[in-house]
C-alpha positions in Angstrom: 121.3 123.6 71.8 117.7 124.6 72.6 116.9 124.1 76.2 114.0 121.9 77.3 112.6 124.9 79.2 112.3 126.9 76.0 110.6 124.0 74.2 108.1 123.6 77.0 107.3 127.3 77.0 106.8 127.2 73.2 104.3 124.3 73.4 102.4 125.9 76.2 102.0 129.1 74.2 100.9 127.4 71.0 97.3 127.6 69.9 97.1 123.8 69.7 98.1 123.4 73.3 95.6 126.0 74.5 92.7 124.4 72.6 93.0 121.0 74.2 90.0 120.3 76.5 88.5 117.3 78.1 84.7 116.9 78.3 83.2 116.4 81.8 82.3 112.8 82.6 81.2 112.9 86.2 79.3 116.2 86.4 81.5 117.1 89.4 81.9 120.6 88.3 78.1 121.2 88.5 77.8 119.7 92.0 77.2 122.0 94.9 79.1 121.6 98.1 76.8 120.9 101.1 77.6 122.1 104.5 76.3 125.7 104.4 72.6 125.2 104.8 72.6 121.8 103.1 72.1 118.3 104.5 75.0 115.9 105.0 74.3 112.2 105.5 76.3 110.8 108.4 74.4 107.6 108.9 77.1 105.6 107.0 80.4 107.1 107.9 83.8 106.4 106.2 85.7 103.2 106.9 87.9 104.8 109.5 85.1 106.2 111.6 83.3 104.6 114.5 84.3 101.4 116.5 87.1 99.3 115.2 85.3 96.0 114.4 86.5 93.6 111.8 85.7 95.1 108.4 83.4 97.7 110.1 80.9 94.9 110.7 78.2 95.3 113.4 79.3 94.6 117.0 77.1 92.1 118.9 77.5 91.2 122.6 77.6 87.5 121.8 78.6 86.6 125.4 75.5 88.3 126.9 74.2 86.7 130.1 71.5 84.0 129.8 68.1 85.7 129.2 69.4 88.7 127.5 68.2 89.1 123.9 70.9 88.6 121.2 70.1 88.9 117.5 70.7 85.9 115.4 73.9 85.7 113.3 75.5 83.1 111.1 79.3 83.7 111.4 81.0 85.3 114.4 84.4 87.0 114.5 85.9 86.3 118.0 89.2 87.7 119.3 91.4 85.6 121.4 94.0 87.9 123.1 96.4 85.2 124.3 100.1 84.9 123.8 101.5 83.1 126.9 101.8 79.8 125.1 104.6 81.0 122.7 108.1 79.5 122.6 109.6 82.6 120.8 108.5 86.3 120.6 105.3 87.3 122.6 102.9 90.0 121.5 100.1 88.1 119.8 97.7 89.1 122.5 97.4 92.3 120.5 96.7 90.3 117.3 92.9 90.6 117.3 93.2 94.4 117.6 95.9 94.5 114.9 93.8 92.4 112.4 90.8 94.7 113.0 93.0 97.7 112.4 94.2 96.1 109.2 90.6 95.6 108.1 89.4 99.2 108.5 89.7 99.9 104.8 87.2 97.0 104.1 83.7 98.4 103.6 81.1 95.6 103.7 78.9 97.6 101.3 81.7 97.8 98.8 83.4 94.4 99.3 82.7 93.2 95.8 85.1 90.4 94.8 86.7 91.4 91.4 87.0 87.7 90.5 83.4 86.5 91.2 81.5 89.7 91.1 79.9 88.8 94.5 79.8 90.7 97.8 81.3 88.5 100.6 79.1 90.0 103.3 75.7 90.3 101.6 75.3 88.2 98.5 75.2 84.9 100.2 72.6 85.6 102.9 74.9 85.0 105.9 74.9 87.6 108.7 78.4 88.1 109.9 79.1 90.0 113.1 82.1 90.9 115.4 81.7 89.6 118.9 84.7 91.4 120.2 87.3 89.6 122.3 86.9 86.8 124.8 87.8 88.0 128.3 91.0 86.1 129.0 93.3 86.4 132.0 96.9 86.9 131.1 98.2 85.5 134.4 97.1 81.8 134.2 97.1 79.9 130.9 94.9 77.1 132.3 92.2 79.5 133.3 92.5 81.6 130.2 92.0 78.6 127.9 89.0 77.5 130.0 87.6 81.0 129.5 88.1 80.7 125.8 86.5 77.2 125.8 83.5 78.8 127.5 83.3 81.7 125.1 83.3 79.4 122.1 80.7 77.2 123.8 78.3 80.1 124.4 78.7 81.6 120.9 78.4 78.3 119.0 75.4 77.4 121.1 73.2 80.2 119.8 70.7 79.8 117.0 71.7 81.1 113.5 69.5 82.1 110.5 70.8 79.2 108.4 69.2 75.8 107.8 72.6 74.5 106.4 74.4 75.6 109.6 71.8 75.9 112.4 74.3 77.2 114.9 76.9 80.0 114.3 80.4 79.2 112.9 83.3 81.1 114.4 86.3 82.7 112.9 88.9 83.3 115.6 91.4 86.1 115.5 94.6 85.2 117.5 96.3 85.2 119.7 99.0 82.5 119.6 98.2 79.2 118.0 97.4 77.6 121.4 94.0 79.2 121.0 93.1 76.9 118.2 92.7 74.1 120.8 89.6 75.8 122.2 88.2 76.3 118.8 88.7 72.6 117.9 87.0 71.5 121.2 84.1 73.7 120.2 83.6 72.5 116.7 84.1 68.8 117.7 81.4 69.2 120.3 78.9 70.7 117.8 79.9 69.0 114.5 81.9 65.9 115.4 85.5 65.3 114.5 86.9 67.5 111.8 89.7 67.4 109.3 92.2 70.2 109.8 93.8 72.2 107.0 96.7 73.7 108.9 98.6 76.5 107.2 101.9 77.0 109.1 105.6 76.9 108.8 105.7 74.5 111.8 104.0 71.1 112.3 102.6 72.0 115.8 102.1 68.3 116.6 105.0 68.0 119.0 104.6 65.8 122.0 104.3 68.0 125.1 107.2 66.0 126.6 109.4 67.3 123.7 108.1 70.9 123.4 107.5 71.7 127.0 110.2 69.4 128.4 107.8 67.4 130.6 108.2 70.1 133.2 104.5 70.4 133.9 101.1 70.0 132.2 100.9 73.8 132.2 104.2 74.0 130.2 103.1 71.3 127.8 100.1 73.1 126.5 101.5 75.6 124.0 101.4 76.8 120.4 103.6 73.9 119.2 101.7 71.0 120.9 98.0 71.9 120.5 97.5 69.6 117.5 99.0 66.7 119.4 96.6 67.4 122.2 93.7 67.8 119.8 94.5 64.3 118.5 94.8 62.9 122.0 91.4 64.4 122.9 89.8 62.8 119.8 88.9 66.1 118.2 90.4 65.7 114.7 90.3 63.1 112.0 93.2 61.2 110.6 92.5 63.0 107.3 94.2 66.3 108.3 97.0 68.1 106.4 99.7 70.8 106.9 100.4 73.4 104.2 103.5 75.6 103.9 105.8 73.6 106.3 109.5 74.5 106.2 110.7 75.0 109.8 113.2 72.5 111.5 111.9 69.8 113.8 113.3 68.9 117.2 113.7 65.1 116.5 114.1 64.5 112.7 112.5 61.0 112.8 110.5 61.0 116.0 108.6 64.2 115.3 107.6 63.2 111.8 106.5 59.8 113.0 104.4 61.4 115.7 103.0 63.8 113.1 101.7 60.9 111.0 100.3 59.3 114.2 98.3 62.5 114.8 96.7 62.1 111.4 98.6 64.6 109.2 100.0 64.6 105.8 102.2 67.5 104.7 102.6 70.0 101.8 106.0 71.7 102.2 106.5 75.3 101.4 108.8 74.6 98.4 106.4 72.1 96.9 104.6 75.0 95.4 107.6 75.5 93.1 107.1 72.0 91.8 103.4 71.5 91.6 102.1 75.2 91.7 99.1 76.7 93.4 96.7 74.4 91.6 98.7 71.3 92.7 98.6 72.5 96.4 94.9 73.0 96.2 94.3 69.6 94.7 96.3 67.9 97.5 94.5 69.8 100.3 91.0 69.1 98.9 91.7 65.5 98.2 93.0 64.9 101.7 89.9 66.3 103.5 87.2 65.3 100.9 83.9 64.2 102.4 84.5 65.6 105.9 83.8 68.7 107.8 86.8 70.9 107.8 88.5 73.4 110.1 91.0 75.8 108.5 93.7 77.3 110.7 96.1 79.9 109.3 99.2 80.8 111.2 100.3 84.0 109.6 103.9 82.7 109.6 103.0 80.5 106.7 103.8 83.7 104.8 107.5 84.6 104.2 108.7 87.3 106.7 109.0 89.6 103.7 105.2 89.6 103.7 104.4 89.0 107.3 107.2 90.0 109.7 104.9 90.6 112.7 104.8 87.1 114.1 106.2 85.2 117.0 108.4 82.6 115.2 109.2 83.8 111.7 110.7 81.3 109.2 112.2 82.4 105.9 111.3 80.8 102.6 107.5 81.0 103.0 104.7 81.7 100.6 103.7 85.1 99.2 100.4 86.7 100.2 99.1 86.2 96.7 99.9 82.5 96.7 98.2 82.0 100.1 95.1 83.9 99.0 94.9 81.9 95.7 95.1 78.7 97.6 92.4 79.7 100.0 90.1 80.7 97.1 90.7 77.2 95.7 89.2 75.6 98.8 85.7 76.9 97.9 83.2 74.1 98.1 84.5 72.5 101.3 82.3 72.1 104.3 84.1 74.5 106.6 82.7 74.7 110.1 85.3 77.0 111.7 88.5 78.9 111.0 91.1 81.1 112.5 94.0 83.5 111.7 96.6 83.4 114.5 100.1 84.4 115.6 99.8 88.1 114.5 102.0 90.2 116.8 101.6 93.8 115.6 104.6 95.1 117.6 106.9 93.6 115.1 105.1 95.0 112.0 106.6 97.6 109.7 105.2 101.2 109.2 103.2 99.9 106.2 101.4 97.4 108.5 102.2 94.6 106.0 101.2 91.8 108.4 97.9 93.1 109.7 96.8 94.0 106.2 97.6 90.5 105.0 95.9 88.9 108.0 92.8 91.0 107.4 92.7 89.9 103.8 93.1 86.3 104.8 90.1 86.5 107.1 88.1 87.9 104.3 89.1 85.0 102.1 88.1 82.6 104.8 84.7 84.2 105.1 84.3 84.1 101.3 84.7 80.3 101.2 82.6 79.8 104.3 79.6 81.7 103.1 79.4 79.9 99.8 77.3 76.7 100.1 79.5 73.6 100.2 79.4 71.1 97.4 77.5 68.0 98.5 78.9 64.6 97.7 
């Protein structure tokens, strides 16, 4: 039997093998390496250089004191490092930093969407900036949420470059889901009541007496009650909807009745097996049609296989691709605010699966926000 080694040696020594050549296509062989007397451009460094802002966007001190000059912007990225409203694993206070870390590979100059051929950051004329994190105390939830309320009010009170949206819209990086309450207070004060599309494995409309035990007002404001409180404060419309729900409830009948009272319908996680991605999109868009919309994405809407780094992981969730496809399908809605929350990087794996997914979800939200809404 002739060994494979001898066959390989024979092929390499044959004239046919020696004559195989590939013509140059890039001209790389003719390029000269700069650095020894040549000029190297460092005005636009690689994605992993410089400050860690979301997608390497410019940083703007959006919370500057009154009288200080702040350039106009249209969409603000705001971190909310808060995790003392969780009922399970803490760690989401580091979520804003984790999401930014996951976004470092995103280059605004090269963020061309392969499906639409458009650049999310430049083709639509919206200036997007990173405002850094809101300064929140981690010792008092009540004060921290007031600080977040104030941060939202300052940023959303600035002038934008857009006639369609004359004040900036905010995409919040959480932080646990309690932080969405401040965002809803902000959008309601600027745009009126909104329909909420709530991507989550949990309903988050629990009565504070149920999830909080009625111990104190402080204990009742948490990441499972904020939508109930938003309803009680008159911030959201009775045309809101959950997507991806699969977690248990505390009271099988009472919690679902209260959920309906708070204005929500529901798409369960396993509904996607029956109606598909397009069916989910149709239900979401039909529910919120004709209203201004706030989109909240709890990263635990994804299965833990795709997003393990979260406070209350629930198995049986959607894939990252399914979620991104559903978000893309929301194009045309009048979205006045959004968030990605419950990212707790300490529980991520070495491949940083969760923060990469969260960063991509933020980019999808930006994509549907910068496109002009379809007018009825």
